[in-house]
C-alpha positions, 0 to 999 in steps of 0.5 A: 484570515479565518482559515487556510489550507496547507498544500504539501507536494512531493518535495515538501513531503520528502523534506519532512524526513519521515522514515519508514519506521514512523510510518509503520507505527502510524499505520499500526495504530490505525489498524488497531483502531480498526480492530477496536471499532474506532474507524469509519470507512464507507464503500469505495466510490469508483468511476470507470471512465475508459477501459481499465482506467478508474477514479477512486474515492476513499474516505475515512475517519480514525478516532485516535489519533484523529484523522479525517479525509478522503483520497482521490486516486486515478489508475491509468495502466496505459500511462506506463507505456508513455513513461508516466505513473499508473497511479496518481493521487491527492489526499484531502484532510479535514478537521474532525471537529469543524469539518473544515478542509485543512490540507491537500497532500500528494497522495502518490507518496502517501500511498506508496509509503503506507503500502510499504508499511502495511507489508512490513506489518504483514511480514512481522506476523506472517514471514517465516522465522528465518528469511534468507531470500526475498523476491520482488517482482515489479520495479516501479514506485510501489516496490521501492517502499515495499523494500524499505518497509520489509527491510525495517522488519526482515534481514534477508541475505539475498534480494532478487528482483525482476521486471519485464522492463530491464531498464526498470530493474536496473534503475531500481537496483542503482537507486535502492542499493545506494539507499539501503546499502544492500546488494540487489541482484536482477534475476534472469526471469520471474521464476528464478527470483521466486523459486528459492524465496522465503518472502515474495512480493509482486507489485506489477499492475492491477487489472480487473481481468487477470493476466496470469504470468506468475505461477503458484508452482514456483512458490515453495512450501512455507513462503509468505506471498504478498501480491500488491497487485491482488490477483492480476498476475498470479495464476489462481493456484498461488492463492487458492492452495494456501494454508492461510489467506489474509486480507485487510478488508474481506468485503472490499476483496469480495467486491473486486471478486464480484467485478470478475477479478477472481474467475476461479473463485476465492480462497477461504479467509483466515483473518482480516489483518487487524485481527492478527495485529491486535492479537485476536488471531494467531499469525504464522504458527510454523515455518511449514505454513504457506501464507498469502497476504492480499491487502487491498489498502485502506483509507484509514492508512492514507488519512493517518499518514497524511495527518502525521505529515501535516502535523510535522509540516506545521512544526517545521513550517513547510508547505504553502498556505492557501487562503480558504475563508478570509472572513465569515462575512465573505461567505455571503458575497456572490 
């Protein structure tokens, strides 16, 4: 056998025992490499094959530690009504030296973990000095790793959650209280969750044409707001009337704007996240600053976390080996 490809499904990835602090450090290194000019991320390839549904291809290379690959993810909002996830994904890794494919991994797990890690890094630099109240709007897959990430860097006294589906909120509380040992309260409505919060995260849905149901007027002065759903559910005042606006890649956010996602216009960008993580620009400078961090997500995070998982899987002997090339001579057989 000349070459094999490792398949790692969701169960395999969970068995690896990777925790959120490890993922945070992996993502931090990738973002620092971005700031050093040691990454390659071409424009996203997007195929919209029916209303509100998209297939996205995001390729990336990171020099150190090396990772190379692409994430394919489908977004189908209509799935939610059928009890299915909105987002499903695969990450395909390649050997940076030969270009040979090395692994196929469940990208839904990787997406959730790296997104929680990026929010943790954002909170490190932009959360108020004292965070008493944490508000989480939307209780799907993404919010579980958002909470795990934030609890790695913050010590909130109160955690309030809200979801328009009461059963989703109840399920979230049952699972995440057991997982974290923290008390989590279901708020009566989104406004009650947001009003007193020092950090607010929303992870509801992404739609090109915004459907604003959350109000900027609910967000108090000095709050860190992190809309994982970008501008989909917040009225524009939430991100236009802010002291600092940060994103991971401004050009990608501008492409979303060009598709009509920000009909009221764009805020002024204070910094890209890598500039703050590297220390080139300041993070929060006082507790009165209202700050919005609106990250789109970057494929360097996906490939770096996938490579971390693949390396651990090889050490532990986890995953299914798939034959790719039995013999070089076989390449000439048809």
